[in-house]
N, C-alpha and C positions, 0 to 999 in steps of 0.2 A: 518639527520629528525627524532624526537619522535615516538615510534612507539606506536601510540596514540591504534592500537587495544587491543596492548599485556598491555596497560595499564587500558584497561576498570577491574572495575569491580562493581558490582552490587549498585545501588544507585546514578547510575550517568548516564549522556546521550551520548549518540553515532549514528552518522551519517555520513555517508560517499555517496559521490556518484565519480563520472569516474575521478572527477577533485579535490575533496578537502575530506580532512574529518576534522571532528568534535570530540571534546568532553569536555561535562561542566561536572564542578563541583561544589554543593552547592545551594543555595539557597539564594537570594537577594529579588525576589521579586514573587507571586503569581498572575497573572492573575485568577482575581472573576469570579467564576461561570456565575452569574447574575450581571444584571444590568440594568441601563436607558440604556445605549447606546449600541451599535452591540457587537459584539464581535471585529470586526476589531477597534474600538471605548474604548475598556478597554483593549487591545492590545496596543494602543500605546499611554493612558494612564500613564500602569503599564512600561513603555519601559521611558518615562519622568520624572516620580518618578525615576526611576533606576539611570536618569542620573543626576537630580538634588540632588542625595543622595552622589555621588561622582564616579559612576559608567561613565567615557566616552563614550564610545562603549559601552551600552549594547545591548542584543541579548536575544531574545526570543525565546524555543526550548520546543519541547512537541507533543502532537498528541492530534488531532479535531477529534470528533466523526462519525458514519454514518449519525446519526439524530441530528438534528440541539435542541432536546429537550433536551437531555446527556449533561453533562459537560464534557469539555474538559481539557487537563492536558497541561496547560503551566504554564513555568515560565523562569523569567529573573535569570540565573546562576550565582554564585558570579565568578566563574572561568572559561575561556573560552580557550581549545588551537586548532589550527589550524594548519592543515598538506597537504601534498599532500595525495594523496589512496595509501592503500597498493600496494604496487606492489611483484615482485616475490615472491606469495605464493605458497607453492604446494597444489595442488588438496585433498591431502592426509588430512583426516580426523583425527581430534584428538578423541583421545576416551573416551567417557564419562560414567564416574563412576555411577554405579550403576545397576542391575538387573532391564530389566522390565518383568513389571508386568503384566500388561493387557491394552487394547482397551476398548475403550467404549463409542460408537458414539451416542452423543446427538438424532440426528435424524438420524435411520436406514436407511440403503440406499436403502430400499424398498420404505419407506417413501418417501425419496427426488425424486424417478421416478415420486409417482404418485401426488408430487406437481410440478412436469416438464407438467405432462399431466393438470395437473390444469390449470397452464400456458397457456399452447398452446390454450385452451378453452377461454382464456380471447383472445389472438391474433385472433383465429380464430373469433369470437366474433367481432374483431376491438376494442376492449378497449384500447390494447398494442401494439403498434409494437416491441417492445423489452422488456423484464425482464429478472434480471440478478438473478436468486437465489443462493443461498449458503447452507453449510451444514458443521458439526462442529466432529471433532475426540476428544474425552480426554484421553489421556496417561496418565499411571501410572508408575512411574519408584521407585525403591527400596531403593533409597534414593536420596537427595537434589539434583536436578539438576543445574549444573555445569553453570550456564547460559552464562560465560564466553568463556569456550569451544565452545558451542551449536552456540555463535556469531562470534567467529573464523574459524568455519566451515563452517559457511553459508557465510560470505564474501570470505573465499577462496576459494569455490565453484562456488560462483558466482561475478566474482572480478567487473564486469560490471554493478550490479545488486548495490544498494541503498539500505546498509545494515542501522540497525536502533535496536537499543537497548535505549526504556524508564522506567525510573521507578515508579511505579503507584502507588498510592496511594491504603491503605488496613486498613480495620477495627481493625486487628488484628494487633499482633506482624508478621506474614509472609508475608515474601518479596515477592512483586507482579512486572512481568517485562512482557512488551509488546515488543517481537523482531520478527525480519524479515529482508525479503532482498527484496525488490518489484521491478520487472523490471519496473515500469509505472514513467513516471514523470508528475507530474500535470501540475505546470509552476515553471520556474524559470525566477526573474529577476535579473538583472545587469545594474544599469543606467537606462536606458527606454528600454534594448534590453532587451525579453522575448520569451522561449522556454518553448514548451509544446511538450509532444512525447504518444500520444493516444495509448491502446493497444485493439483490439478486433478485434477476431477472434483468436482460438489456435489451436495447434496439439500436441499428447507428443512428446518427444526425443525418435531416437533408440538406441542404441547401435551400430548397424550395421551400417560405413558411408553409406551406397548406400540406404539402407534403409530411414534413418534419409533425405540425402535431397531428397529423392522420396516425402517423409511426407512432406519437407519446400514448394516443388512444389506444391504438393494436395494442399496444404491450400492458394496460390496464386492464385489458378486456382477454389475454392471454392465457388459457388454461393452462398451459405448459410452463410459463413464466410465474405465474400466480404459485400453482407450487410449488416450483424451484426456493419462490421468495418466501413460501409458509415456513418450508423445512427448516430456514434459517432464523427465524425471528422463536419460531418454537425452542429452539436447542439454545437461546441466546436467553430467553426467558426462563425457560425453566434453570440455565445456569446463575443468574443474579437472583433470581424471587429469594434464597439463603440469605441472602447480602442484606438485602435493601428491606425497611421497613414498609417502604410505598414506590410502587413502581405502576408507570402511568407506561400503556400501552396502544397506539392507534389502533381502532379496530378493522382497517387498511393501510395499504399501501400509500403513497406519492409518487409521480413522476419525478424523479429529479434530472434534471441535464446536466452536460458537460460541453466544451465543446464540442466532440466528436459522438459523443454517448447519452441514449437516455436511458433511462436504470430507474427498476422501480426501489423507493426507500421506504421503511420506515424508522422513523425517530423516536428513542426510547428514553423517557428519564425517569431517574430514580433517587431514593434518600437510602444512604447508608445504614443500617442497623448500629454497626461499629463503624467510629472516627476513625479505628486504627486501620482499618484497608486500605491501603495504597490505590494508586491509577495503576503500577505495576502489576500487582498482587494480581489486580481486577483484569488487566490484558493478558496477564502471560495463562490465567485460568480459563479465560473464552477460545485463546489461541490454540489451534486454528479453529476458525467457523467452517460452516458447513458451505459456506460463500467463497474461502479458496480452499477447501479441502475436500470435503462429501460427508456423509452421515449413511452409513456408522462409520465415525472417524477414523477406527483404527484399521476397519477393513479396506476403507478413502484411501489413507496414507500406504496400505499394502498395495493395491491397485497404480496408485500414481507411480510407484515408484518400479511398478514392473511393466507399465505402460512409455511411463515417458523416456525420452532418449539421454537425459542432460540431470544434472544436479542443480536444484532452483537456487539453492545459496539462499540470500538473502529475500530474495523473490518470495512473495505471497508469504511472508514475516510481517514484523512490526517496525515500525521507527517512530521515536517521537521524543518525547521529554520529562523526569520526573525530577518532584525536589524533595527534602527532607521530610517535608510535613505531610506529603503523599498526595498531595496535587500532580498533576500531569496529564497530559496528550496525547496520545498514542493511536496512530492510523496503521490500516494496513497497505503494506508495500507492493502497491499493482501501478498500472502505467506509467513501468520504470526501466531505468536502462545502468548498466554497467559501464562506466566509459575508463578507457585504459587508450590513454596517446593517441592514438588515430582510429583507433575502433571501439564502438559500441554494441554492447548484446541487449538486443529487448527482451521483454517477457510479455505475454496478452494469455488468458486462460480463459475460459469457459466454462458453464457450470452443466453439466449434464444428465439431465431426469429423464422415466421413461417418456416416449414423445421426442424427443430430441431428434433430428437431423443432423447426421455429420455435417456434409457443407453447409449446413447454416450456422452450424457453431465454428467451423473454419473461417466462414464468414464475419463470424462474431469478432475472433481472434485479429483477425486483419484489421475490422474497425478500433478494435482499440490499442494497436501498433501507431495510430493514427497520429494521436498525442504526439510522441515520443518525436514520429518521424517530420512533424512539420515543426518542433521545434526546431531540430537540426536542419529546416528548409527542404524537407524532401515530403512527397505527398503522391504516394506509392502505396499500390493494393499488392501487398504480399502475402 
């Protein structure tokens, strides 16, 4: 099997799941940012055009932003290679060249705490049931960041996560890349069978195995986290039922671990009633879920715009692939950073419900930053 992780180079698209890895090069068609049809319609038209021009099995790859009024980055590549996921990889990180020169939080930790307090006031007033608030962290290195090495560190540390790298357009000559290792599958489709694995409710891992197991048990018993998780599951199940002739929903969540976090996880499977419904149609119908936005969705989006001091861009959006038959995999764009030359902008969020403690939510975002910090050779509490 080819080592697609080792073959990655800036300017290509990389995506790996627990079952397969995709590496895409070149561009045959770009999906238009706007038009008279929906995003799904523009993607379908682009795939048809690619097939008509001599590409018998075209695939669309890329990323979709958190907000629907921001441009997506979707294209049909010239060449696609598939293989099994990376196996037998050491957890030892590759050294990232370049001296670390400083942190620069776009939103101060104190501002984040005050933002959570504002969100709690809205929850108390009955405006919201849940809201997800994020913050950012800027890192500057003394030399251009080796994107390939960071990607390999991400995938090696979390082999069960969905590792991804997306080449982004830039207004100058500086290469920009969206890079991450998401634990959260929004939806996959294979024929009529679909799977979604929403996560909500989190706790940081601990290096002591005894303490780590206790944190997982405490998470499973946490009333606050179970309520937060239930809001997400209820929303997704309600949205999927009209599309499915069969839907299997576990009675309760299970713990799912990454290298940095424990999450409450519910893996839902189903069978589509209409085989013409594509993975992308399902993904855009579900997005944004309460796991990255909140509920009610409209009120949560407005509150996010009011409280957060930055544009999320592609963070908390979708990244993945879809083919002309409708199959595909789309994951939630979390545990990620945008890299440009010597700088990285990291993103992390936490779900706020009644009973949330601002300082605890700040600590959760700090723990979530660790996925990217460790991948670039840093281990800081920010």
